C-alpha positions in Angstrom: -9.6 -21.9 -22.9 -9.2 -18.1 -24.0 -5.6 -17.2 -24.3 -5.9 -13.4 -22.5 -3.1 -11.6 -21.7 -3.2 -8.0 -20.3 -2.3 -5.0 -22.5 0.9 -3.0 -22.0 -0.1 -1.1 -19.0 2.0 2.0 -17.1 1.4 0.5 -13.9 2.6 -3.1 -15.1 6.4 -2.0 -13.8 5.3 -0.4 -10.4 6.5 -3.1 -7.7 3.7 -3.0 -5.3 4.1 -2.4 -2.2 2.8 -4.4 1.2 -0.7 -2.4 0.9 -1.0 -3.3 -2.6 -0.3 -6.7 -2.0 -2.7 -6.2 0.6 -5.4 -5.8 -1.3 -4.9 -7.9 -4.3 -4.9 -11.0 -2.2 -7.9 -9.3 -0.6 -9.6 -9.3 -4.0 -8.8 -12.3 -4.8 -9.8 -14.6 -2.1 -13.2 -12.6 -1.0 -14.6 -10.2 -4.0 -13.8 -12.6 -6.8 -15.9 -11.0 -9.1 -14.4 -7.4 -8.8 -11.1 -9.0 -9.3 -11.8 -10.4 -12.5 -13.6 -7.1 -14.1 -10.6 -5.2 -13.2 -8.3 -7.8 -14.9 -11.0 -7.8 -18.2 -11.4 -4.2 -18.2 -7.2 -3.6 -17.6 -7.5 -1.6 -14.9 -6.7 -3.9 -12.1 -3.1 -2.3 -11.8 -4.4 0.7 -11.9 -6.6 -0.2 -9.0 -4.1 -1.7 -6.6 -1.5 1.6 -7.6 -4.1 3.6 -6.1 -4.8 1.7 -3.2 -1.2 1.6 -2.8 -0.1 5.3 -3.0 -2.8 6.5 -1.1 -2.5 4.1 1.9 1.5 4.7 2.0 0.7 8.3 2.1 -2.1 7.9 4.7 0.0 5.8 7.1 2.9 8.6 6.4 0.1 11.3 7.9 -0.6 9.4 10.8 3.1 8.6 11.8 3.7 12.2 11.1 0.6 13.1 13.5 1.8 10.5 16.0 5.4 11.8 16.3 4.2 14.8 16.9 1.6 13.8 19.8 4.2 11.9 21.6 7.1 14.4 20.7 9.7 11.7 19.3 12.5 13.6 17.9 16.1 11.9 16.8 17.6 14.2 19.6 15.4 11.7 22.1 16.9 8.4 20.0 20.5 9.5 20.6 20.2 10.3 24.5 17.4 8.1 25.6 17.1 5.0 23.5 14.8 3.0 25.6 12.4 6.2 26.2 12.4 6.4 22.0 11.8 2.8 21.6 9.1 2.7 25.0 7.2 5.0 22.7 
């Protein structure tokens, strides 16, 4: 059995968010060859970091659009909490 270890990476200290963990789980369960290749090339954490950051940006962008479209404001939250929760 080879004794494989990961080289130091600047992404190793990054705490993966929801989307990075989801991608890791997907790779492990459904794309094992791609997971192993990324792991062996020491690009796994960089890949997960990029996925996590991009998904988070996309989520924030979509939420901002939704808030603007539905006219959801902090004023609505303060004045009419039930309508705010409904939206």
